[in-house]
N, CA, C and O atoms as a GROMACS GRO file, in nm:
protein
  636
    1MET      N    1  10.012   8.785   8.541
    1MET     CA    2  10.041   8.825   8.675
    1MET      C    3   9.936   8.783   8.755
    1MET      O    4   9.830   8.767   8.692
    2GLU      N    5   9.931   8.754   8.901
    2GLU     CA    6   9.907   8.665   8.993
    2GLU      C    7   9.787   8.798   8.970
    2GLU      O    8   9.801   8.905   8.911
    3LYS      N    9   9.643   8.731   9.057
    3LYS     CA   10   9.550   8.813   9.070
    3LYS      C   11   9.563   8.882   9.221
    3LYS      O   12   9.682   8.908   9.243
    4THR      N   13   9.522   8.900   9.274
    4THR     CA   14   9.559   9.069   9.382
    4THR      C   15   9.362   9.022   9.446
    4THR      O   16   9.273   9.104   9.421
    5LEU      N   17   9.328   8.892   9.521
    5LEU     CA   18   9.233   8.892   9.635
    5LEU      C   19   9.212   9.000   9.745
    5LEU      O   20   9.290   9.020   9.838
    6LEU      N   21   9.072   9.082   9.717
    6LEU     CA   22   9.041   9.222   9.782
    6LEU      C   23   8.900   9.201   9.804
    6LEU      O   24   8.815   9.160   9.725
    7THR      N   25   8.886   9.241   9.945
    7THR     CA   26   8.746   9.228   9.983
    7THR      C   27   8.698   9.348   9.951
    7THR      O   28   8.772   9.438   9.909
    8ARG      N   29   8.546   9.363   9.971
    8ARG     CA   30   8.467   9.494   9.863
    8ARG      C   31   8.540   9.635   9.910
    8ARG      O   32   8.558   9.738   9.845
    9VAL      N   33   8.579   9.598  10.064
    9VAL     CA   34   8.584   9.736  10.183
    9VAL      C   35   8.729   9.773  10.153
    9VAL      O   36   8.769   9.889  10.147
   10GLY      N   37   8.834   9.623  10.126
   10GLY     CA   38   8.975   9.737  10.094
   10GLY      C   39   8.960   9.728   9.982
   10GLY      O   40   9.055   9.792   9.936
   11TYR      N   41   8.864   9.665   9.844
   11TYR     CA   42   8.874   9.754   9.718
   11TYR      C   43   8.842   9.940   9.773
   11TYR      O   44   8.929  10.026   9.783
   12GLU      N   45   8.756   9.950   9.788
   12GLU     CA   46   8.717  10.082   9.780
   12GLU      C   47   8.847  10.184   9.879
   12GLU      O   48   8.913  10.275   9.828
   13LYS      N   49   8.857  10.142  10.021
   13LYS     CA   50   8.978  10.199  10.030
   13LYS      C   51   9.126  10.239   9.949
   13LYS      O   52   9.189  10.345   9.953
   14ILE      N   53   9.156  10.097   9.866
   14ILE     CA   54   9.251  10.141   9.772
   14ILE      C   55   9.189  10.276   9.689
   14ILE      O   56   9.249  10.383   9.674
   15ILE      N   57   9.055  10.244   9.641
   15ILE     CA   58   9.063  10.384   9.539
   15ILE      C   59   9.056  10.493   9.582
   15ILE      O   60   9.094  10.581   9.505
   16LYS      N   61   9.010  10.533   9.705
   16LYS     CA   62   9.013  10.608   9.805
   16LYS      C   63   9.126  10.653   9.816
   16LYS      O   64   9.132  10.771   9.784
   17GLU      N   65   9.212  10.613   9.846
   17GLU     CA   66   9.381  10.639   9.872
   17GLU      C   67   9.358  10.678   9.742
   17GLU      O   68   9.270  10.764   9.751
   18LEU      N   69   9.389  10.662   9.616
   18LEU     CA   70   9.478  10.695   9.504
   18LEU      C   71   9.432  10.748   9.473
   18LEU      O   72   9.502  10.824   9.407
   19GLU      N   73   9.251  10.797   9.469
   19GLU     CA   74   9.194  10.946   9.456
   19GLU      C   75   9.234  11.055   9.515
   19GLU      O   76   9.238  11.164   9.457
   20ILE      N   77   9.274  11.034   9.659
   20ILE     CA   78   9.345  11.133   9.749
   20ILE      C   79   9.471  11.143   9.667
   20ILE      O   80   9.456  11.232   9.583
   21LEU      N   81   9.599  11.079   9.658
   21LEU     CA   82   9.658  11.082   9.648
   21LEU      C   83   9.678  11.142   9.480
   21LEU      O   84   9.788  11.190   9.454
   22SER      N   85   9.619  11.141   9.417
   22SER     CA   86   9.635  11.189   9.309
   22SER      C   87   9.552  11.320   9.239
   22SER      O   88   9.550  11.354   9.120
   23ARG      N   89   9.503  11.363   9.321
   23ARG     CA   90   9.372  11.463   9.299
   23ARG      C   91   9.399  11.570   9.419
   23ARG      O   92   9.349  11.681   9.404
   24VAL      N   93   9.487  11.540   9.553
   24VAL     CA   94   9.452  11.655   9.633
   24VAL      C   95   9.598  11.675   9.644
   24VAL      O   96   9.635  11.790   9.621
   25GLU      N   97   9.727  11.552   9.687
   25GLU     CA   98   9.809  11.579   9.741
   25GLU      C   99   9.897  11.573   9.641
   25GLU      O  100   9.988  11.647   9.677
   26ARG      N  101   9.930  11.517   9.507
   26ARG     CA  102   9.992  11.511   9.386
   26ARG      C  103  10.005  11.664   9.347
   26ARG      O  104  10.114  11.714   9.321
   27PRO      N  105   9.892  11.734   9.345
   27PRO     CA  106   9.877  11.854   9.280
   27PRO      C  107   9.967  12.033   9.393
   27PRO      O  108  10.008  12.149   9.382
   28GLN      N  109   9.944  11.916   9.488
   28GLN     CA  110  10.026  12.032   9.598
   28GLN      C  111  10.148  12.012   9.606
   28GLN      O  112  10.213  12.116   9.612
   29ILE      N  113  10.229  11.881   9.610
   29ILE     CA  114  10.359  11.893   9.583
   29ILE      C  115  10.413  11.917   9.447
   29ILE      O  116  10.526  11.948   9.410
   30VAL      N  117  10.371  11.909   9.423
   30VAL     CA  118  10.405  11.994   9.229
   30VAL      C  119  10.416  12.140   9.253
   30VAL      O  120  10.494  12.204   9.182
   31ARG      N  121  10.333  12.209   9.360
   31ARG     CA  122  10.288  12.351   9.352
   31ARG      C  123  10.398  12.352   9.444
   31ARG      O  124  10.468  12.448   9.410
   32GLU      N  125  10.462  12.279   9.571
   32GLU     CA  126  10.529  12.325   9.636
   32GLU      C  127  10.671  12.309   9.634
   32GLU      O  128  10.757  12.336   9.718
   33LEU      N  129  10.677  12.240   9.476
   33LEU     CA  130  10.824  12.219   9.432
   33LEU      C  131  10.883  12.335   9.326
   33LEU      O  132  11.000  12.371   9.316
   34MET      N  133  10.728  12.400   9.223
   34MET     CA  134  10.765  12.581   9.179
   34MET      C  135  10.807  12.624   9.260
   34MET      O  136  10.927  12.650   9.248
   35GLU      N  137  10.728  12.665   9.411
   35GLU     CA  138  10.749  12.742   9.481
   35GLU      C  139  10.936  12.775   9.574
   35GLU      O  140  10.990  12.867   9.636
   36ALA      N  141  10.982  12.591   9.514
   36ALA     CA  142  11.102  12.605   9.653
   36ALA      C  143  11.191  12.645   9.432
   36ALA      O  144  11.272  12.730   9.394
   37ALA      N  145  11.142  12.571   9.381
   37ALA     CA  146  11.233  12.616   9.238
   37ALA      C  147  11.282  12.737   9.237
   37ALA      O  148  11.402  12.750   9.217
   38GLN      N  149  11.184  12.872   9.263
   38GLN     CA  150  11.186  13.000   9.241
   38GLN      C  151  11.290  13.068   9.339
   38GLN      O  152  11.290  13.191   9.334
   39GLU      N  153  11.354  13.025   9.403
   39GLU     CA  154  11.438  13.057   9.499
   39GLU      C  155  11.538  13.006   9.477
   39GLU      O  156  11.611  12.990   9.575
   40GLY      N  157  11.594  12.953   9.335
   40GLY     CA  158  11.708  13.031   9.323
   40GLY      C  159  11.783  12.772   9.248
   40GLY      O  160  11.743  12.677   9.181
   41ARG      N  161  11.927  12.828   9.356
   41ARG     CA  162  12.003  12.694   9.289
   41ARG      C  163  11.938  12.587   9.372
   41ARG      O  164  11.914  12.574   9.492
   42LEU      N  165  11.910  12.485   9.216
   42LEU     CA  166  11.819  12.404   9.337
   42LEU      C  167  11.885  12.257   9.360
   42LEU      O  168  11.812  12.158   9.349
   43GLU      N  169  12.023  12.242   9.392
   43GLU     CA  170  12.108  12.123   9.397
   43GLU      C  171  12.100  12.213   9.602
   43GLU      O  172  12.082  12.149   9.705
   44LYS      N  173  12.113  12.319   9.594
   44LYS     CA  174  12.169  12.305   9.737
   44LYS      C  175  12.002  12.375   9.817
   44LYS      O  176  11.986  12.362   9.938
   45ASN      N  177  11.956  12.405   9.780
   45ASN     CA  178  11.748  12.418   9.861
   45ASN      C  179  11.708  12.282   9.876
   45ASN      O  180  11.701  12.177   9.812
   46GLN      N  181  11.681  12.337  10.008
   46GLN     CA  182  11.670  12.215  10.097
   46GLN      C  183  11.524  12.155  10.092
   46GLN      O  184  11.475  12.042  10.093
   47ASP      N  185  11.470  12.299  10.086
   47ASP     CA  186  11.255  12.237  10.081
   47ASP      C  187  11.283  12.216   9.949
   47ASP      O  188  11.257  12.096   9.954
   48PHE      N  189  11.324  12.237   9.806
   48PHE     CA  190  11.328  12.222   9.675
   48PHE      C  191  11.353  12.002   9.691
   48PHE      O  192  11.278  11.914   9.648
   49GLN      N  193  11.466  11.990   9.756
   49GLN     CA  194  11.482  11.883   9.778
   49GLN      C  195  11.384  11.818   9.866
   49GLN      O  196  11.354  11.723   9.794
   50ALA      N  197  11.326  11.806   9.954
   50ALA     CA  198  11.240  11.763  10.048
   50ALA      C  199  11.157  11.759   9.986
   50ALA      O  200  11.102  11.651  10.011
   51ALA      N  201  11.081  11.833   9.881
   51ALA     CA  202  10.948  11.823   9.847
   51ALA      C  203  10.978  11.704   9.736
   51ALA      O  204  10.901  11.611   9.713
   52LEU      N  205  11.113  11.726   9.668
   52LEU     CA  206  11.144  11.656   9.531
   52LEU      C  207  11.116  11.476   9.595
   52LEU      O  208  11.039  11.396   9.540
   53ALA      N  209  11.189  11.451   9.703
   53ALA     CA  210  11.134  11.364   9.772
   53ALA      C  211  11.103  11.300   9.786
   53ALA      O  212  11.128  11.182   9.759
   54GLN      N  213  10.965  11.394   9.885
   54GLN     CA  214  10.791  11.392   9.863
   54GLN      C  215  10.712  11.360   9.753
   54GLN      O  216  10.596  11.322   9.752
   55ARG      N  217  10.817  11.387   9.629
   55ARG     CA  218  10.694  11.348   9.503
   55ARG      C  219  10.718  11.185   9.457
   55ARG      O  220  10.636  11.102   9.418
   56GLN      N  221  10.847  11.178   9.476
   56GLN     CA  222  10.909  11.089   9.454
   56GLN      C  223  10.838  10.962   9.552
   56GLN      O  224  10.770  10.869   9.507
   57ARG      N  225  10.869  10.980   9.685
   57ARG     CA  226  10.699  10.890   9.762
   57ARG      C  227  10.634  10.824   9.700
   57ARG      O  228  10.623  10.707   9.662
   58LEU      N  229  10.574  10.949   9.692
   58LEU     CA  230  10.414  10.948   9.631
   58LEU      C  231  10.362  10.893   9.509
   58LEU      O  232  10.254  10.839   9.485
   59GLU      N  233  10.478  10.921   9.424
   59GLU     CA  234  10.428  10.883   9.237
   59GLU      C  235  10.483  10.688   9.270
   59GLU      O  236  10.424  10.601   9.206
   60LYS      N  237  10.590  10.648   9.369
   60LYS     CA  238  10.593  10.524   9.393
   60LYS      C  239  10.446  10.498   9.469
   60LYS      O  240  10.433  10.375   9.470
   61ARG      N  241  10.363  10.543   9.516
   61ARG     CA  242  10.262  10.488   9.614
   61ARG      C  243  10.154  10.488   9.541
   61ARG      O  244  10.072  10.396   9.551
   62ILE      N  245  10.139  10.584   9.461
   62ILE     CA  246  10.073  10.604   9.329
   62ILE      C  247  10.061  10.465   9.223
   62ILE      O  248   9.962  10.400   9.190
   63ARG      N  249  10.198  10.450   9.189
   63ARG     CA  250  10.211  10.286   9.067
   63ARG      C  251  10.175  10.202   9.185
   63ARG      O  252  10.082  10.125   9.158
   64GLN      N  253  10.205  10.195   9.268
   64GLN     CA  254  10.237  10.058   9.383
   64GLN      C  255   9.990  10.012   9.384
   64GLN      O  256   9.943   9.901   9.360
   65LEU      N  257   9.936  10.094   9.405
   65LEU     CA  258   9.821  10.149   9.388
   65LEU      C  259   9.698  10.077   9.332
   65LEU      O  260   9.602  10.011   9.371
   66GLN      N  261   9.786  10.154   9.153
   66GLN     CA  262   9.717  10.149   9.035
   66GLN      C  263   9.752  10.012   8.939
   66GLN      O  264   9.699   9.972   8.835
   67GLN      N  265   9.916   9.937   9.055
   67GLN     CA  266   9.987   9.786   9.031
   67GLN      C  267   9.821   9.664   9.092
   67GLN      O  268   9.764   9.578   9.026
   68ILE      N  269   9.794   9.709   9.231
   68ILE     CA  270   9.682   9.617   9.299
   68ILE      C  271   9.559   9.627   9.204
   68ILE      O  272   9.492   9.544   9.143
   69LEU      N  273   9.556   9.749   9.215
   69LEU     CA  274   9.386   9.786   9.098
   69LEU      C  275   9.381   9.705   8.971
   69LEU      O  276   9.288   9.635   8.933
   70ALA      N  277   9.502   9.728   8.908
   70ALA     CA  278   9.509   9.619   8.791
   70ALA      C  279   9.514   9.476   8.796
   70ALA      O  280   9.482   9.412   8.696
   71ASN      N  281   9.557   9.413   8.917
   71ASN     CA  282   9.539   9.313   8.919
   71ASN      C  283   9.450   9.272   9.067
   71ASN      O  284   9.471   9.172   9.136
   72ALA      N  285   9.372   9.352   9.086
   72ALA     CA  286   9.267   9.306   9.114
   72ALA      C  287   9.142   9.264   9.157
   72ALA      O  288   9.041   9.328   9.128
   73GLU      N  289   9.139   9.164   9.220
   73GLU     CA  290   9.009   9.101   9.183
   73GLU      C  291   8.862   9.036   9.313
   73GLU      O  292   8.832   8.921   9.344
   74VAL      N  293   8.816   9.143   9.349
   74VAL     CA  294   8.727   9.184   9.477
   74VAL      C  295   8.667   9.054   9.437
   74VAL      O  296   8.639   9.023   9.321
   75LEU      N  297   8.643   8.956   9.574
   75LEU     CA  298   8.592   8.846   9.638
   75LEU      C  299   8.442   8.837   9.757
   75LEU      O  300   8.420   8.867   9.874
   76VAL      N  301   8.345   8.762   9.610
   76VAL     CA  302   8.258   8.831   9.768
   76VAL      C  303   8.248   8.659   9.778
   76VAL      O  304   8.178   8.654   9.879
   77GLY      N  305   8.261   8.581   9.758
   77GLY     CA  306   8.192   8.419   9.753
   77GLY      C  307   8.291   8.343   9.762
   77GLY      O  308   8.398   8.368   9.706
   78SER      N  309   8.270   8.230   9.840
   78SER     CA  310   8.354   8.089   9.846
   78SER      C  311   8.210   7.945   9.797
   78SER      O  312   8.089   7.922   9.787
   79ASN      N  313   8.338   7.896   9.783
   79ASN     CA  314   8.346   7.760   9.749
   79ASN      C  315   8.271   7.719   9.869
   79ASN      O  316   8.149   7.729   9.862
   80LEU      N  317   8.306   7.688   9.943
   80LEU     CA  318   8.346   7.706  10.095
   80LEU      C  319   8.225   7.760  10.200
   80LEU      O  320   8.229   7.881  10.222
   81PRO      N  321   8.099   7.671  10.279
   81PRO     CA  322   8.026   7.647  10.362
   81PRO      C  323   8.065   7.771  10.467
   81PRO      O  324   8.183   7.781  10.500
   82PRO      N  325   7.962   7.872  10.522
   82PRO     CA  326   7.976   7.999  10.575
   82PRO      C  327   8.047   7.898  10.727
   82PRO      O  328   8.141   7.959  10.777
   83THR      N  329   8.031   7.833  10.761
   83THR     CA  330   8.089   7.698  10.851
   83THR      C  331   8.212   7.744  10.886
   83THR      O  332   8.257   7.786  10.993
   84LYS      N  333   8.270   7.725  10.748
   84LYS     CA  334   8.445   7.703  10.752
   84LYS      C  335   8.509   7.872  10.726
   84LYS      O  336   8.482   7.966  10.650
   85VAL      N  337   8.589   7.849  10.815
   85VAL     CA  338   8.660   7.996  10.792
   85VAL      C  339   8.731   7.998  10.640
   85VAL      O  340   8.804   7.903  10.613
   86ARG      N  341   8.710   8.110  10.534
   86ARG     CA  342   8.675   8.157  10.474
   86ARG      C  343   8.767   8.304  10.445
   86ARG      O  344   8.784   8.386  10.536
   87PHE      N  345   8.808   8.320  10.342
   87PHE     CA  346   8.868   8.491  10.319
   87PHE      C  347   8.702   8.516  10.325
   87PHE      O  348   8.591   8.478  10.288
   88ASN      N  349   8.806   8.643  10.428
   88ASN     CA  350   8.677   8.781  10.527
   88ASN      C  351   8.590   8.737  10.565
   88ASN      O  352   8.484   8.799  10.555
   89SER      N  353   8.592   8.596  10.633
   89SER     CA  354   8.575   8.571  10.767
   89SER      C  355   8.617   8.606  10.911
   89SER      O  356   8.723   8.575  10.966
   90GLN      N  357   8.502   8.686  10.969
   90GLN     CA  358   8.593   8.727  11.118
   90GLN      C  359   8.557   8.593  11.188
   90GLN      O  360   8.454   8.525  11.184
   91VAL      N  361   8.719   8.569  11.280
   91VAL     CA  362   8.722   8.425  11.343
   91VAL      C  363   8.784   8.491  11.444
   91VAL      O  364   8.890   8.554  11.436
   92ARG      N  365   8.710   8.472  11.544
   92ARG     CA  366   8.731   8.447  11.680
   92ARG      C  367   8.824   8.349  11.705
   92ARG      O  368   8.801   8.260  11.624
   93ILE      N  369   8.934   8.312  11.788
   93ILE     CA  370   9.022   8.226  11.806
   93ILE      C  371   9.093   8.229  11.949
   93ILE      O  372   9.159   8.330  11.971
   94VAL      N  373   9.088   8.108  12.071
   94VAL     CA  374   9.221   8.133  12.165
   94VAL      C  375   9.310   8.080  12.188
   94VAL      O  376   9.307   7.965  12.144
   95ASN      N  377   9.411   8.111  12.248
   95ASN     CA  378   9.579   8.079  12.239
   95ASN      C  379   9.561   7.940  12.357
   95ASN      O  380   9.558   7.974  12.475
   96LEU      N  381   9.555   7.858  12.340
   96LEU     CA  382   9.555   7.716  12.422
   96LEU      C  383   9.678   7.754  12.512
   96LEU      O  384   9.621   7.778  12.619
   97ARG      N  385   9.722   7.761  12.519
   97ARG     CA  386   9.817   7.770  12.589
   97ARG      C  387   9.844   7.918  12.738
   97ARG      O  388   9.899   7.912  12.848
   98ASP      N  389   9.764   8.045  12.656
   98ASP     CA  390   9.713   8.131  12.764
   98ASP      C  391   9.597   8.174  12.823
   98ASP      O  392   9.564   8.241  12.920
   99GLY      N  393   9.534   8.097  12.710
   99GLY     CA  394   9.389   8.125  12.719
   99GLY      C  395   9.326   8.245  12.663
   99GLY      O  396   9.208   8.276  12.680
  100GLN      N  397   9.468   8.348  12.554
  100GLN     CA  398   9.375   8.490  12.529
  100GLN      C  399   9.324   8.475  12.442
  100GLN      O  400   9.378   8.398  12.362
  101GLU      N  401   9.191   8.537  12.402
  101GLU     CA  402   9.145   8.522  12.260
  101GLU      C  403   9.184   8.649  12.208
  101GLU      O  404   9.204   8.756  12.266
  102GLN      N  405   9.191   8.608  12.063
  102GLN     CA  406   9.139   8.690  11.988
  102GLN      C  407   9.073   8.706  11.852
  102GLN      O  408   9.040   8.595  11.812
  103GLU      N  409   9.042   8.800  11.767
  103GLU     CA  410   8.964   8.832  11.670
  103GLU      C  411   9.010   8.851  11.562
  103GLU      O  412   9.092   8.943  11.566
  104PHE      N  413   8.996   8.805  11.454
  104PHE     CA  414   9.065   8.849  11.298
  104PHE      C  415   8.912   8.862  11.192
  104PHE      O  416   8.799   8.813  11.192
  105LEU      N  417   8.972   8.933  11.129
  105LEU     CA  418   8.933   8.958  10.980
  105LEU      C  419   9.056   8.891  10.841
  105LEU      O  420   9.148   8.958  10.795
  106LEU      N  421   9.016   8.727  10.796
  106LEU     CA  422   9.065   8.685  10.668
  106LEU      C  423   9.080   8.818  10.566
  106LEU      O  424   8.980   8.880  10.530
  107VAL      N  425   9.192   8.848  10.530
  107VAL     CA  426   9.213   8.922  10.449
  107VAL      C  427   9.334   8.927  10.338
  107VAL      O  428   9.417   8.842  10.369
  108SER      N  429   9.361   8.976  10.255
  108SER     CA  430   9.463   8.976  10.148
  108SER      C  431   9.560   8.978  10.146
  108SER      O  432   9.546   8.856  10.135
  109ALA      N  433   9.686   8.996  10.145
  109ALA     CA  434   9.853   9.068  10.193
  109ALA      C  435   9.792   9.201  10.224
  109ALA      O  436   9.771   9.254  10.333
  110VAL      N  437   9.762   9.257  10.068
  110VAL     CA  438   9.740   9.413  10.084
  110VAL      C  439   9.686   9.412  10.186
  110VAL      O  440   9.761   9.432  10.281
  111GLU      N  441   9.591   9.399  10.206
  111GLU     CA  442   9.459   9.491  10.268
  111GLU      C  443   9.550   9.417  10.463
  111GLU      O  444   9.503   9.487  10.554
  112ALA      N  445   9.621   9.343  10.503
  112ALA     CA  446   9.642   9.342  10.676
  112ALA      C  447   9.730   9.444  10.689
  112ALA      O  448   9.826   9.499  10.635
  113ASP      N  449   9.633   9.448  10.821
  113ASP     CA  450   9.675   9.513  10.935
  113ASP      C  451   9.681   9.517  11.083
  113ASP      O  452   9.640   9.596  11.168
  114ALA      N  453   9.742   9.409  11.084
  114ALA     CA  454   9.713   9.317  11.268
  114ALA      C  455   9.651   9.431  11.374
  114ALA      O  456   9.573   9.422  11.469
  115THR      N  457   9.713   9.526  11.322
  115THR     CA  458   9.681   9.697  11.463
  115THR      C  459   9.516   9.654  11.388
  115THR      O  460   9.443   9.628  11.484
  116GLN      N  461   9.477   9.646  11.321
  116GLN     CA  462   9.343   9.639  11.286
  116GLN      C  463   9.225   9.563  11.316
  116GLN      O  464   9.108   9.593  11.338
  117GLY      N  465   9.320   9.404  11.307
  117GLY     CA  466   9.287   9.291  11.342
  117GLY      C  467   9.289   9.256  11.238
  117GLY      O  468   9.248   9.141  11.252
  118GLN      N  469   9.316   9.276  11.091
  118GLN     CA  470   9.282   9.172  10.964
  118GLN      C  471   9.423   9.143  10.969
  118GLN      O  472   9.530   9.198  10.996
  119LEU      N  473   9.356   8.981  10.913
  119LEU     CA  474   9.499   8.906  10.912
  119LEU      C  475   9.504   8.859  10.779
  119LEU      O  476   9.407   8.818  10.715
  120SER      N  477   9.629   8.866  10.736
  120SER     CA  478   9.660   8.792  10.601
  120SER      C  479   9.637   8.645  10.638
  120SER      O  480   9.659   8.581  10.740
  121ILE      N  481   9.550   8.590  10.433
  121ILE     CA  482   9.547   8.448  10.448
  121ILE      C  483   9.634   8.404  10.388
  121ILE      O  484   9.636   8.291  10.340
  122ALA      N  485   9.760   8.524  10.380
  122ALA     CA  486   9.904   8.439  10.391
  122ALA      C  487  10.028   8.399  10.430
  122ALA      O  488  10.121   8.326  10.396
  123SER      N  489   9.973   8.516  10.560
  123SER     CA  490  10.034   8.424  10.705
  123SER      C  491  10.012   8.268  10.753
  123SER      O  492   9.929   8.179  10.735
  124PRO      N  493  10.137   8.285  10.827
  124PRO     CA  494  10.118   8.108  10.883
  124PRO      C  495   9.951   8.122  10.962
  124PRO      O  496   9.866   8.042  10.923
  125LEU      N  497   9.926   8.186  11.032
  125LEU     CA  498   9.776   8.163  11.119
  125LEU      C  499   9.689   8.169  10.969
  125LEU      O  500   9.658   8.065  10.911
  126GLY      N  501   9.664   8.265  10.931
  126GLY     CA  502   9.610   8.255  10.854
  126GLY      C  503   9.621   8.130  10.754
  126GLY      O  504   9.512   8.095  10.708
  127ARG      N  505   9.672   8.096  10.736
  127ARG     CA  506   9.719   7.973  10.683
  127ARG      C  507   9.602   7.875  10.659
  127ARG      O  508   9.510   7.836  10.587
  128ALA      N  509   9.708   7.858  10.826
  128ALA     CA  510   9.672   7.680  10.949
  128ALA      C  511   9.465   7.819  10.963
  128ALA      O  512   9.419   7.791  11.073
  129LEU      N  513   9.446   7.840  10.949
  129LEU     CA  514   9.231   7.886  10.988
  129LEU      C  515   9.169   7.856  10.866
  129LEU      O  516   9.060   7.800  10.858
  130LEU      N  517   9.258   7.903  10.744
  130LEU     CA  518   9.118   7.826  10.636
  130LEU      C  519   9.108   7.679  10.641
  130LEU      O  520   9.185   7.590  10.676
  131GLY      N  521   8.983   7.680  10.592
  131GLY     CA  522   8.944   7.568  10.539
  131GLY      C  523   8.874   7.539  10.740
  131GLY      O  524   8.774   7.470  10.761
  132ARG      N  525   8.901   7.563  10.780
  132ARG     CA  526   8.840   7.474  10.904
  132ARG      C  527   8.737   7.544  10.978
  132ARG      O  528   8.694   7.654  10.944
  133ALA      N  529   8.688   7.464  11.106
  133ALA     CA  530   8.567   7.527  11.139
  133ALA      C  531   8.621   7.468  11.306
  133ALA      O  532   8.712   7.404  11.359
  134ARG      N  533   8.493   7.544  11.341
  134ARG     CA  534   8.432   7.626  11.493
  134ARG      C  535   8.506   7.482  11.574
  134ARG      O  536   8.462   7.371  11.544
  135GLY      N  537   8.580   7.490  11.639
  135GLY     CA  538   8.601   7.412  11.784
  135GLY      C  539   8.723   7.267  11.697
  135GLY      O  540   8.738   7.148  11.723
  136ASP      N  541   8.774   7.345  11.610
  136ASP     CA  542   8.906   7.281  11.533
  136ASP      C  543   9.000   7.335  11.591
  136ASP      O  544   8.984   7.454  11.614
  137CYS      N  545   9.096   7.288  11.624
  137CYS     CA  546   9.258   7.384  11.709
  137CYS      C  547   9.298   7.313  11.564
  137CYS      O  548   9.274   7.214  11.495
  138VAL      N  549   9.414   7.494  11.570
  138VAL     CA  550   9.550   7.446  11.471
  138VAL      C  551   9.683   7.468  11.502
  138VAL      O  552   9.683   7.573  11.567
  139HIS      N  553   9.823   7.418  11.490
  139HIS     CA  554   9.864   7.424  11.505
  139HIS      C  555   9.993   7.518  11.434
  139HIS      O  556  10.052   7.453  11.346
  140ILE      N  557  10.031   7.616  11.449
  140ILE     CA  558  10.165   7.636  11.373
  140ILE      C  559  10.303   7.692  11.428
  140ILE      O  560  10.319   7.702  11.549
  141GLN      N  561  10.368   7.717  11.370
  141GLN     CA  562  10.576   7.714  11.386
  141GLN      C  563  10.532   7.844  11.436
  141GLN      O  564  10.411   7.864  11.442
  142THR      N  565  10.616   7.938  11.476
  142THR     CA  566  10.640   8.095  11.496
  142THR      C  567  10.827   8.105  11.542
  142THR      O  568  10.922   8.041  11.588
  143PRO      N  569  10.805   8.173  11.514
  143PRO     CA  570  10.980   8.184  11.562
  143PRO      C  571  10.966   8.201  11.744
  143PRO      O  572  11.075   8.255  11.765
  144ARG      N  573  10.925   8.193  11.830
  144ARG     CA  574  10.920   8.251  11.911
  144ARG      C  575  10.848   8.080  11.941
  144ARG      O  576  10.824   8.087  12.061
  145GLY      N  577  10.796   7.913  11.887
  145GLY     CA  578  10.779   7.810  11.912
  145GLY      C  579  10.682   7.818  11.857
  145GLY      O  580  10.629   7.916  11.805
  146PRO      N  581  10.640   7.679  11.866
  146PRO     CA  582  10.501   7.647  11.807
  146PRO      C  583  10.409   7.682  11.933
  146PRO      O  584  10.429   7.684  12.055
  147ARG      N  585  10.307   7.707  11.856
  147ARG     CA  586  10.148   7.797  11.918
  147ARG      C  587  10.053   7.671  11.851
  147ARG      O  588  10.088   7.581  11.774
  148SER      N  589   9.928   7.698  11.907
  148SER     CA  590   9.788   7.624  11.935
  148SER      C  591   9.710   7.712  11.970
  148SER      O  592   9.722   7.774  12.076
  149TYR      N  593   9.576   7.740  11.845
  149TYR     CA  594   9.486   7.776  11.870
  149TYR      C  595   9.386   7.719  11.845
  149TYR      O  596   9.389   7.644  11.747
  150GLN      N  597   9.223   7.735  11.942
  150GLN     CA  598   9.117   7.694  11.927
  150GLN      C  599   9.046   7.814  11.822
  150GLN      O  600   9.077   7.932  11.830
  151ILE      N  601   8.954   7.765  11.732
  151ILE     CA  602   8.866   7.858  11.659
  151ILE      C  603   8.746   7.903  11.776
  151ILE      O  604   8.710   7.797  11.826
  152LEU      N  605   8.687   7.990  11.825
  152LEU     CA  606   8.586   7.974  11.928
  152LEU      C  607   8.424   8.090  11.801
  152LEU      O  608   8.338   8.162  11.850
  153ASP      N  609   8.439   8.071  11.693
  153ASP     CA  610   8.340   8.166  11.648
  153ASP      C  611   8.375   8.163  11.523
  153ASP      O  612   8.496   8.142  11.516
  154ILE      N  613   8.319   8.176  11.407
  154ILE     CA  614   8.340   8.216  11.232
  154ILE      C  615   8.246   8.298  11.191
  154ILE      O  616   8.138   8.240  11.204
  155ARG      N  617   8.226   8.436  11.136
  155ARG     CA  618   8.088   8.503  11.114
  155ARG      C  619   8.175   8.520  10.983
  155ARG      O  620   8.297   8.505  10.970
  156MET      N  621   8.092   8.552  10.903
  156MET     CA  622   8.100   8.604  10.747
  156MET      C  623   8.088   8.755  10.740
  156MET      O  624   7.973   8.798  10.741
  157ALA      N  625   8.197   8.849  10.732
  157ALA     CA  626   8.202   8.988  10.771
  157ALA      C  627   8.088   9.042  10.648
  157ALA      O  628   8.024   8.961  10.581
  158GLU      N  629   8.077   9.183  10.632
  158GLU     CA  630   7.971   9.245  10.635
  158GLU      C  631   8.037   9.274  10.441
  158GLU      O  632   8.137   9.342  10.419
  159PRO      N  633   7.952   9.204  10.324
  159PRO     CA  634   8.053   9.231  10.212
  159PRO      C  635   8.085   9.369  10.132
  159PRO      O  636   8.171   9.371  10.044
   0.00000   0.00000   0.00000
């Protein structure tokens, strides 16, 4: 199975989520199921059915997190110099068409969250930025047409 690259922060976040789901939410849902089951016919009991569906979603998420951790590799270094964009780099870019600046932390697809400024290295923009230096321009094709960006700054994120 392919390794899943994670930052140290991302790894710790997944560990914390798994712990909360396993030690807090799972026992709570089991209690809710037991209480709802005491009310009688299970197939017509909406509280029981809702708790059962919630438990299934919870168990699925726990399995996902366990799978990610089983294949996780926390990447703390790189063979690229810090002047090049790499995994766990904080990159500030400017859209050459409209002048809008954006800043991203390059992370794995598992950790990516555009609302938090975390860009996947597997995304078209993430792939285009990897290995590039300050001042370089990158061009990508998006569903809305071609886009061009210039790299303004590169910093290594805190480990």
